[in-house]
C-alpha positions as CSV (number, residue, x, y, z in Angstrom):
1,M,-24.4,-52.9,-14.3
2,P,-23.1,-53.3,-17.9
3,M,-20.5,-50.7,-18.9
4,N,-22.6,-49.3,-21.7
5,E,-25.7,-48.7,-19.5
6,T,-26.1,-45.1,-18.4
7,V,-27.5,-44.0,-15.0
8,K,-30.1,-41.2,-15.1
9,A,-28.8,-38.1,-13.3
10,G,-30.8,-37.1,-10.2
11,P,-32.4,-33.7,-9.9
12,V,-29.4,-32.1,-8.0
13,E,-26.9,-33.5,-10.5
14,A,-29.0,-32.2,-13.4
15,A,-29.3,-28.8,-11.8
16,I,-25.5,-28.6,-11.3
17,T,-24.8,-29.6,-14.9
18,A,-27.3,-27.0,-16.2
19,K,-26.1,-24.2,-14.0
20,V,-22.4,-24.6,-14.8
21,Q,-23.3,-24.1,-18.5
22,T,-23.2,-20.3,-17.7
23,L,-19.4,-20.8,-17.5
24,A,-19.2,-21.9,-21.1
25,P,-17.5,-25.2,-20.4
26,E,-15.3,-26.9,-23.0
27,H,-15.2,-30.0,-20.9
28,L,-17.3,-31.1,-18.0
29,E,-17.2,-34.2,-15.8
30,L,-19.6,-34.4,-12.9
31,S,-19.5,-37.4,-10.6
32,N,-21.9,-38.1,-7.8
33,E,-19.6,-39.5,-5.1
34,S,-22.3,-39.7,-2.4
35,H,-22.2,-43.5,-2.4
36,M,-18.6,-43.2,-1.0
37,H,-20.0,-41.5,2.2
38,N,-22.3,-42.4,5.1
39,V,-25.5,-41.3,3.4
40,P,-28.7,-43.1,2.4
41,P,-28.7,-44.8,-1.1
42,G,-29.6,-42.5,-3.9
43,S,-28.3,-39.4,-2.1
44,E,-27.0,-36.4,-4.0
45,S,-24.8,-34.7,-1.4
46,H,-21.2,-35.2,-2.5
47,F,-19.9,-34.4,-6.0
48,K,-16.7,-34.1,-8.0
49,L,-16.6,-31.6,-10.8
50,V,-14.0,-31.3,-13.4
51,L,-14.6,-28.1,-15.4
52,V,-12.5,-26.7,-18.3
53,S,-13.6,-23.1,-19.3
54,P,-12.1,-20.1,-21.0
55,E,-13.8,-18.2,-18.1
56,F,-10.9,-19.4,-16.0
57,N,-8.1,-17.9,-18.1
58,G,-5.9,-15.7,-15.9
59,L,-7.7,-16.6,-12.7
60,R,-6.2,-18.3,-9.7
61,Q,-7.9,-21.4,-8.2
62,V,-9.8,-19.3,-5.5
63,A,-11.4,-17.0,-8.1
64,R,-12.3,-20.0,-10.3
65,H,-14.0,-21.7,-7.3
66,Q,-15.8,-18.6,-6.4
67,K,-17.3,-18.4,-9.9
68,V,-18.5,-22.0,-9.6
69,Y,-19.9,-21.5,-6.1
70,A,-21.7,-18.4,-7.4
71,A,-23.3,-20.4,-10.2
72,L,-24.3,-23.1,-7.7
73,A,-25.3,-20.9,-4.7
74,E,-28.7,-22.6,-4.3
75,E,-27.3,-26.1,-4.3
76,M,-24.4,-25.3,-2.0
77,A,-26.8,-23.7,0.5
78,G,-29.1,-26.7,0.2
79,S,-28.5,-30.4,-0.5
80,V,-24.8,-30.3,-1.6
81,H,-22.6,-31.1,1.4
82,A,-19.3,-31.4,-0.5
83,L,-18.1,-30.3,-4.0
84,A,-14.6,-31.3,-5.1
85,L,-13.6,-28.8,-7.7
86,H,-10.9,-29.4,-10.4
87,T,-10.9,-26.3,-12.6
88,F,-8.7,-25.7,-15.6
89,S,-8.3,-23.1,-18.4
90,P,-8.4,-24.8,-21.9
91,E,-4.6,-24.3,-22.1
92,E,-4.0,-26.0,-18.8
93,W,-6.3,-28.9,-19.8
94,Q,-4.4,-29.3,-23.1
95,A,-1.0,-29.3,-21.3
96,Q,-1.9,-32.2,-19.0
97,A,0.2,-35.1,-20.0
98,T,-1.5,-38.4,-20.7
99,P,0.8,-41.3,-19.6
100,E,2.2,-43.3,-22.5
101,S,1.4,-47.0,-22.7
102,P,4.5,-49.1,-22.0
103,N,6.3,-50.5,-25.0
104,C,5.7,-54.2,-25.7
105,M,8.6,-56.3,-24.4
106,G,8.0,-58.8,-27.2
107,G,6.9,-62.4,-27.0
108,S,3.5,-64.0,-26.8
109,L,1.9,-66.8,-25.0
110,H,1.4,-68.3,-28.5
111,D,5.1,-68.5,-29.0
112,K,5.7,-70.7,-25.9
């Protein structure tokens, strides 16, 4: 599939995305990882969610996860078998370091 082609979200993925909006996300990444498991093609049973929200300020991971699970109670009781959660406050998200690109060591194939 070309990199610029988008895949339409399935109904479970769309429901998850809509329901976590109640947590006022500043950043949201939802990945359907079902294809990595022994499930039929097109399944929506395994997801990874990266969520950055001011709702998480001052909360420990357990409390953050409880908020997400409360928002997604219907999905978690139904078709979602696994949900990997990565929850951050905006400050934690900003503090994450992005690795620097290495410095050029000089030279070029054109110089040889």
